[in-house]
C-alpha positions as CSV (number, residue, x, y, z in Angstrom):
1,M,59.8,-3.5,59.3
2,D,58.5,-6.9,60.4
3,V,60.6,-9.5,58.5
4,A,58.0,-12.2,59.1
5,R,55.3,-10.0,57.5
6,L,57.5,-9.3,54.5
7,E,58.2,-13.1,54.1
8,R,54.4,-13.9,54.2
9,L,53.8,-11.2,51.6
10,T,56.7,-12.5,49.4
11,Q,55.2,-15.9,49.4
12,K,51.7,-14.6,48.8
13,V,52.6,-12.7,45.6
14,G,55.1,-15.3,44.3
15,G,58.6,-13.8,45.0
16,R,60.6,-10.8,46.1
17,F,60.7,-9.3,42.6
18,R,56.9,-9.5,42.2
19,L,56.4,-8.0,45.7
20,T,58.8,-5.1,44.9
21,A,57.1,-4.5,41.5
22,L,53.7,-4.5,43.0
23,L,54.6,-2.2,45.8
24,Q,56.3,0.2,43.4
25,K,53.3,0.4,41.1
26,R,50.8,0.8,44.0
27,L,52.9,3.4,45.8
28,A,53.1,5.4,42.5
29,E,49.3,5.3,42.2
30,L,48.8,6.4,45.8
31,V,51.2,9.3,45.4
32,K,49.3,10.4,42.3
33,G,46.0,10.5,44.3
34,S,44.4,7.0,44.0
35,P,42.2,6.3,47.0
36,P,43.4,3.7,49.4
37,L,41.5,0.4,49.2
38,V,41.7,-0.2,52.9
39,D,40.7,1.9,55.9
40,L,43.8,2.7,58.0
41,P,44.4,5.5,60.5
42,S,47.8,5.9,58.9
43,N,48.7,8.1,55.9
44,N,51.9,6.1,55.3
45,Y,51.6,4.9,51.7
46,L,53.9,2.0,52.2
47,E,51.7,0.7,55.1
48,I,48.6,1.2,53.0
49,A,50.0,-0.8,50.1
50,L,51.3,-3.6,52.3
51,R,47.8,-3.9,53.9
52,E,46.1,-3.9,50.5
53,I,48.3,-6.8,49.5
54,E,47.7,-8.6,52.8
55,E,43.9,-8.3,52.3
56,G,44.1,-9.4,48.7
57,R,42.8,-6.1,47.3
58,I,45.6,-5.7,44.8
59,E,47.7,-8.2,42.8
60,L,50.3,-8.1,40.1
61,L,49.0,-9.4,36.8
62,R,51.0,-11.8,34.8
63,P,52.9,-10.1,32.0
64,W,52.0,-10.7,28.3
65,T,54.0,-13.7,27.0
66,A,54.7,-15.3,23.6
67,E,52.4,-18.2,24.6
68,D,49.5,-15.7,25.1
69,A,50.1,-14.3,21.6
70,A,50.2,-17.8,20.1
71,Q,46.7,-18.5,21.4
72,L,45.2,-15.5,19.6
73,P,43.8,-16.0,16.1
74,A,46.0,-14.9,13.2
75,P,45.3,-11.4,11.9
76,E,43.7,-12.7,8.7
77,E,41.3,-14.9,10.6
78,A,40.4,-12.0,13.0
79,E,39.6,-9.8,10.0
80,K,37.4,-12.5,8.4
81,E,35.4,-12.8,11.7
82,E,34.9,-9.0,11.9
83,K,33.5,-8.9,8.3
84,K,30.9,-11.6,9.0
């Protein structure tokens, strides 16, 4: 495997852990039958996932954090808004 390519992808997604997580999730989707988002003559799922990342067709979304939850309205306020 091309080390320079992996280094570029690592920088693109924001780190080795994120690249590994993204590849794992996408490979699982491809194995379960999801269609590739790129046209490649190869049936190699790893190569397909790597190319999808290179072309910006997939990304790893930021996980839910406590800061995200703090920005949501309190449950009581949300109920009041729904009743209006």
